[in-house]
C-alpha positions as CSV (number, residue, x, y, z in Angstrom):
1,M,-1.2,-4.2,-0.5
2,R,-1.4,-4.0,-2.4
3,S,0.7,-8.1,-3.0
4,V,2.9,-4.9,-2.0
5,W,5.9,-5.8,-0.2
6,R,3.4,-6.6,2.1
7,M,4.7,-9.6,2.7
8,G,1.4,-7.4,2.5
9,V,-1.7,-2.0,-1.7
10,V,-2.3,-4.8,-2.6
11,G,-0.4,-9.0,-2.9
12,I,-0.8,-3.9,-1.6
13,K,2.6,-5.4,0.2
14,P,4.5,-9.4,1.0
15,L,0.7,-6.5,0.7
16,A,1.4,-5.5,-1.8
17,G,-1.9,-6.0,-2.2
18,L,-2.3,-3.8,-2.9
19,G,0.9,-4.0,-1.0
20,L,1.8,-2.8,-1.8
21,A,3.5,-4.4,1.6
22,A,7.5,-1.1,5.2
23,L,6.5,2.5,6.7
24,L,7.3,6.3,6.8
25,A,9.3,6.9,3.6
26,A,9.4,10.6,4.1
27,C,11.9,10.4,6.9
28,V,14.8,9.9,4.6
29,T,15.0,11.9,1.4
30,D,16.5,9.2,-0.8
31,R,14.1,6.4,0.5
32,P,11.4,5.7,-2.0
33,A,7.8,5.2,-1.1
34,S,6.7,2.1,0.9
35,A,10.2,1.1,1.8
36,T,10.4,1.1,5.6
37,R,8.6,-0.8,8.3
38,A,5.6,0.0,10.5
39,P,6.2,1.5,13.9
40,A,7.9,-1.1,16.1
41,T,5.5,-0.4,19.0
42,E,2.4,-0.6,16.9
43,P,-0.2,-3.3,17.8
44,V,-1.7,-5.2,14.9
45,F,-4.3,-8.0,14.5
46,A,-2.1,-9.6,11.8
47,A,1.5,-9.4,10.9
48,S,2.6,-5.7,10.5
49,G,2.7,-4.4,7.0
50,D,5.9,-3.8,5.1
51,E,4.8,-0.9,3.0
52,A,4.8,2.7,4.0
53,P,2.7,5.7,3.4
54,I,4.5,8.9,2.5
55,A,4.4,11.9,4.8
56,P,3.6,15.2,3.0
57,G,6.1,17.7,2.0
58,Q,8.8,15.4,0.7
59,P,10.2,16.2,-2.7
60,P,9.9,13.5,-5.4
61,V,12.6,10.8,-5.1
62,K,15.4,11.1,-7.6
63,V,17.0,7.7,-7.3
64,A,18.0,5.0,-9.8
65,T,15.4,6.0,-12.4
66,E,18.0,6.1,-15.2
67,N,18.2,3.4,-17.8
68,L,20.6,1.0,-16.0
69,A,21.5,-0.7,-19.3
70,S,23.3,2.4,-20.4
71,L,25.5,2.6,-17.3
72,D,29.2,1.6,-17.4
73,L,28.8,-1.0,-14.6
74,P,31.4,-3.7,-13.9
75,P,30.6,-7.3,-14.9
76,N,29.2,-9.6,-12.3
77,P,29.8,-13.2,-13.4
78,D,27.7,-14.7,-10.6
79,F,24.7,-12.4,-11.3
80,D,25.0,-12.9,-15.1
81,A,24.8,-16.7,-14.7
82,W,21.8,-16.3,-12.4
83,L,20.2,-14.0,-15.0
84,R,20.7,-16.4,-17.8
85,E,18.9,-19.1,-15.8
86,L,16.1,-16.6,-15.0
87,R,15.7,-15.8,-18.6
88,A,15.3,-19.5,-19.4
89,E,12.6,-19.8,-16.8
90,A,10.8,-16.7,-18.2
91,R,10.9,-18.1,-21.7
92,K,9.2,-21.3,-20.5
93,K,6.5,-19.1,-19.0
94,G,5.9,-17.5,-22.4
95,I,7.7,-14.2,-22.0
96,G,8.9,-13.0,-25.4
97,E,12.5,-12.6,-26.3
98,A,12.1,-8.9,-27.1
99,T,10.7,-8.3,-23.6
100,L,13.6,-10.1,-22.0
101,D,16.1,-8.1,-24.0
102,A,14.5,-4.8,-23.2
103,A,14.0,-5.6,-19.5
104,L,17.1,-7.5,-18.6
105,N,20.0,-6.7,-21.0
106,G,22.8,-4.9,-19.1
107,I,21.1,-4.8,-15.7
108,R,23.3,-5.2,-12.6
109,P,22.5,-5.5,-8.9
110,I,21.7,-2.2,-7.2
111,P,23.8,-1.8,-4.0
112,R,21.3,0.8,-2.6
113,V,18.5,-1.8,-2.8
114,I,20.5,-4.2,-0.7
115,E,21.4,-1.5,1.7
116,L,17.8,-0.5,2.2
117,D,16.8,-4.2,2.6
118,R,19.4,-4.8,5.2
119,N,18.9,-1.6,7.2
120,Q,15.2,-0.9,7.4
121,P,14.7,1.5,10.4
122,E,12.2,0.7,13.1
123,F,10.2,3.9,13.7
124,K,8.8,4.0,17.2
125,L,6.0,6.5,16.7
126,T,2.9,6.8,18.9
127,Y,-0.4,6.7,17.1
128,R,-0.8,10.5,17.5
129,Q,2.7,11.1,16.0
130,Y,1.9,8.9,13.1
131,M,-1.4,10.6,12.4
132,E,0.3,14.0,12.6
133,R,2.7,12.9,9.9
134,V,0.3,10.9,7.6
135,V,-3.0,12.8,8.0
136,P,-2.1,16.4,8.6
137,Q,-4.5,19.2,7.7
138,T,-2.5,20.0,4.6
139,R,-3.2,16.4,3.3
140,I,-6.8,16.7,4.1
141,E,-7.2,19.9,2.2
142,K,-5.3,18.6,-0.8
143,G,-7.4,15.5,-0.7
144,R,-10.6,17.5,-0.8
145,R,-9.3,19.3,-3.9
146,M,-8.3,16.0,-5.5
147,L,-11.8,14.5,-4.7
148,A,-13.5,17.5,-6.3
149,E,-11.2,17.6,-9.3
150,N,-11.6,13.9,-10.0
151,R,-15.3,13.5,-9.2
152,A,-16.4,12.7,-12.7
153,L,-13.8,10.0,-13.0
154,L,-14.4,8.6,-9.6
155,A,-18.2,8.4,-9.5
156,P,-18.7,5.6,-12.1
157,I,-15.9,3.6,-10.6
158,A,-17.4,4.0,-7.1
159,A,-20.8,2.9,-8.3
160,K,-19.4,-0.1,-10.2
161,Y,-17.3,-1.5,-7.3
162,G,-19.3,-0.3,-4.3
163,V,-16.3,1.5,-2.8
164,P,-17.0,5.2,-2.0
165,E,-15.0,7.9,-3.8
166,Q,-13.4,9.3,-0.6
167,Y,-11.8,5.9,0.3
168,L,-10.2,5.7,-3.2
169,V,-8.8,9.2,-2.8
170,A,-7.6,8.4,0.8
171,F,-5.7,5.3,-0.3
172,W,-4.2,7.4,-3.1
173,G,-3.2,10.1,-0.7
174,V,-1.6,7.9,1.9
175,E,0.2,5.6,-0.5
176,T,1.8,8.2,-2.8
177,D,0.6,11.7,-1.8
178,F,-2.0,11.6,-4.7
179,G,0.5,10.2,-7.2
180,R,3.2,12.7,-6.5
181,V,5.8,10.3,-4.9
182,A,5.5,6.8,-6.2
183,G,9.1,5.6,-5.8
184,G,12.4,6.2,-7.6
185,F,13.7,2.7,-8.5
186,Q,13.3,0.9,-11.8
187,V,11.3,-2.1,-10.6
188,I,12.8,-4.9,-12.7
189,P,16.5,-4.2,-11.7
190,A,15.4,-3.8,-8.1
191,L,13.5,-7.1,-8.0
192,A,16.4,-8.8,-9.8
193,T,18.7,-7.5,-7.1
194,L,16.5,-8.9,-4.3
195,A,15.8,-12.2,-6.1
196,H,19.5,-12.8,-6.6
197,D,20.4,-11.8,-3.0
198,G,19.0,-14.9,-1.4
199,R,17.3,-13.6,1.7
200,R,13.8,-13.8,0.2
201,S,14.8,-15.0,-3.2
202,A,11.7,-17.1,-3.9
203,F,9.3,-14.3,-3.2
204,F,11.1,-11.7,-5.2
205,R,11.9,-14.1,-8.1
206,R,8.1,-14.7,-8.4
207,E,7.5,-11.0,-8.3
208,L,10.1,-10.4,-11.0
209,L,8.5,-12.9,-13.3
210,Y,5.2,-11.2,-12.8
211,A,6.9,-7.9,-13.6
212,L,8.2,-9.3,-16.9
213,Q,4.8,-10.6,-17.7
214,I,3.3,-7.1,-17.2
215,V,5.9,-5.7,-19.6
216,D,5.3,-8.5,-22.1
217,E,1.6,-7.8,-22.1
218,G,2.3,-4.2,-23.2
219,H,1.0,-2.3,-20.1
220,V,4.2,-0.4,-19.4
221,T,7.8,-0.3,-20.7
222,P,10.7,-1.4,-18.4
223,E,11.8,2.3,-18.1
224,R,8.4,3.5,-17.0
225,M,8.0,0.6,-14.5
226,V,9.2,2.7,-11.5
227,G,8.4,2.0,-7.9
228,S,9.9,1.4,-4.5
229,W,13.1,-0.5,-3.8
230,A,11.0,-3.5,-2.9
231,G,9.0,-3.5,-6.1
232,A,5.7,-1.7,-5.1
233,M,4.6,0.1,-8.3
234,G,2.7,3.1,-9.5
235,Q,0.3,5.5,-7.8
236,C,-1.4,2.8,-5.7
237,Q,1.8,0.9,-5.0
238,F,0.9,-2.6,-6.2
239,M,3.4,-5.4,-6.2
240,P,3.6,-7.1,-9.6
241,S,1.5,-10.1,-8.3
242,S,-1.2,-7.7,-7.2
243,F,-1.1,-5.9,-10.5
244,V,-1.6,-9.2,-12.4
245,N,-4.4,-10.3,-10.1
246,Y,-6.2,-7.0,-9.5
247,A,-5.2,-4.2,-11.9
248,V,-8.0,-2.9,-14.2
249,D,-8.1,-1.1,-17.5
250,G,-10.3,1.7,-16.2
251,D,-10.6,3.7,-19.4
252,G,-10.7,0.9,-22.0
253,D,-7.5,1.9,-23.8
254,G,-6.2,-1.7,-23.7
255,R,-3.5,-1.0,-21.1
256,K,-3.4,-1.1,-17.3
257,D,-1.3,2.0,-16.5
258,L,-0.9,2.5,-12.8
259,W,1.7,5.2,-13.3
260,G,0.0,7.8,-15.4
261,D,-3.7,6.9,-15.9
262,K,-5.9,7.8,-12.9
263,A,-8.8,5.9,-14.3
264,D,-6.7,2.7,-14.1
265,V,-5.4,3.7,-10.7
266,F,-8.8,4.3,-9.1
267,A,-10.5,1.3,-10.8
268,S,-7.6,-1.0,-9.8
269,A,-7.8,0.1,-6.1
270,A,-11.6,-0.3,-6.1
271,N,-11.3,-3.7,-7.7
272,Y,-8.8,-4.8,-5.1
273,L,-11.0,-3.6,-2.2
274,A,-14.2,-5.1,-3.6
275,R,-12.6,-8.5,-4.2
276,S,-11.1,-8.3,-0.7
277,G,-14.5,-8.1,0.9
278,W,-15.5,-4.4,1.0
279,K,-19.1,-4.0,2.1
280,A,-20.9,-1.3,0.2
281,G,-22.9,1.1,2.4
282,E,-20.9,0.4,5.5
283,G,-18.3,2.7,7.0
284,W,-15.0,1.7,8.5
285,G,-15.6,2.6,12.1
286,R,-15.6,5.5,14.6
287,A,-13.7,7.0,17.5
288,V,-15.1,6.1,20.9
289,S,-14.5,6.6,24.5
290,V,-14.2,3.9,27.1
291,P,-14.5,3.9,30.9
292,K,-11.3,4.6,32.9
293,K,-11.2,1.0,34.3
294,F,-12.2,-0.6,31.1
295,D,-11.0,-4.2,30.6
296,R,-8.5,-3.9,27.7
297,R,-8.7,-7.7,27.1
298,L,-12.0,-7.0,25.3
299,A,-10.1,-5.3,22.5
300,G,-9.1,-7.3,19.5
301,P,-10.6,-8.8,16.4
302,E,-13.7,-10.3,18.1
303,R,-16.8,-8.4,17.0
304,R,-19.6,-7.5,19.4
305,T,-22.9,-5.6,18.7
306,F,-23.1,-1.9,19.3
307,R,-25.7,-2.7,22.0
308,T,-23.1,-4.9,23.8
309,W,-20.4,-2.2,23.6
310,A,-22.8,0.4,24.9
311,A,-23.7,-1.9,27.8
312,L,-20.0,-2.2,28.6
313,G,-19.8,1.6,29.0
314,V,-18.4,2.5,25.6
315,T,-19.7,5.8,24.2
316,G,-19.0,8.0,21.2
317,A,-15.8,10.0,21.4
318,N,-18.0,13.1,22.2
319,G,-19.7,11.2,25.0
320,K,-22.9,10.6,23.2
321,P,-24.5,7.2,23.4
322,L,-23.7,4.6,20.7
323,P,-26.5,3.6,18.3
324,K,-28.5,0.8,19.7
325,T,-28.1,-1.6,16.8
326,D,-27.1,-5.1,16.2
327,Q,-24.3,-4.1,13.8
328,T,-21.1,-5.7,15.0
329,A,-17.7,-4.0,15.5
330,A,-14.3,-4.8,17.1
331,L,-12.5,-2.5,19.5
332,V,-9.1,-1.2,18.7
333,F,-6.6,0.6,20.9
334,P,-3.9,1.9,18.6
335,D,-1.4,2.6,21.4
336,P,-0.7,-0.5,23.6
337,D,-0.4,1.3,26.9
338,T,-3.2,3.9,26.9
339,N,-6.9,4.2,26.4
340,A,-6.5,7.7,25.1
341,A,-7.5,6.7,21.6
342,A,-10.0,3.9,21.0
343,F,-12.1,2.9,17.9
344,L,-14.9,0.6,17.1
345,V,-14.2,-0.8,13.7
346,T,-16.3,-2.7,11.2
347,D,-15.6,-5.3,8.6
348,N,-14.4,-2.7,6.1
349,Y,-11.6,-1.8,8.5
350,F,-10.4,-5.4,8.3
351,T,-10.5,-5.1,4.5
352,I,-8.3,-2.1,4.7
353,L,-5.9,-4.2,6.7
354,K,-5.6,-6.6,3.8
355,W,-4.1,-3.7,1.8
356,N,-1.6,-3.0,4.5
357,R,-1.6,-5.0,7.8
358,S,-0.9,-2.0,10.0
359,T,-3.3,-0.8,12.6
360,Y,-2.0,2.8,12.2
361,Y,-2.3,2.6,8.5
362,A,-5.9,1.4,8.5
363,L,-7.0,4.0,11.0
364,A,-5.3,6.7,9.0
365,V,-7.0,5.7,5.7
366,G,-10.4,5.6,7.4
367,Q,-10.1,8.9,9.1
368,L,-8.7,10.6,6.1
369,A,-11.6,9.3,4.0
370,D,-14.0,10.7,6.7
371,A,-12.3,14.1,6.7
372,L,-12.5,14.4,2.9
373,T,-16.3,14.6,3.1
374,K,-16.6,16.7,6.3
375,R,-16.4,20.5,6.5
């Protein structure tokens, strides 16, 4: 959230929590992953997430990935003075001089980052429109291939953390189209731009210092630390703070590489979810049907037993009775003005929300995970 500029993949997303926390990056060809906001009309139980899943079919982003230190950019006295003060703070935190030189020498504010931060579009998608873009059949089919191809890698990670393989692949698919589109901005210059800008300077300054720590520990070079304009990094779109708190060296090579090492990507996602409260052996929820005159005030985060929901007239989406158990679930209507789509969701759904605090996002991940194991 992951945090992703989730002011919300993984701490996604101010998530990053995981974001992470932003939403539908594919709508503009030069907008990197996780850079726009959730649908303006979307209901959420918490603040809406700031990080975006990527719709399929978008070509990889080709923005700002060049070594900015080599560009002939004009001097910026105000930024240079700010950068000297930042370097002094980083030194006090133990960041080595070689790291500071490699990461900060010659960088300049990136105008495109400020433009994106100032002009984040509000997508007013219905739940069905969102699902058509984020979980189309093409993504389901690709996800099934990715699940099969990576089974040997995923199985021990799933067993260790208690997070089923299909969920790890679903997050991977929704965040970056299975690693294909992970953002096109060098993270350190982008974070420096936002930290200097002043709108949310404290947050982004903290993320920038975490990013420098990650480089200093040898996990990635500044050039390879690529992500969204807001700093969400790698194939699972972690903000630097989430990386520091949750990233895992999945293959034991001494580095946590969320850009090119799938063992690290899967293990880090699983670690985030496990530490965020994932319950092994429990699903995320199910689609249901409610009576025509159902009291919508019963929807929300309050959990009730399946027995209680059944007594209130709720059935499975196919009309079959709900299981008569004492397992608890909350009721979600993703669209605010219609009962056409309804879901009973368990605690694991709320764990998904910690990755990205978007109702649409959490439902998309859960349903994609289900689809990957159904034929």
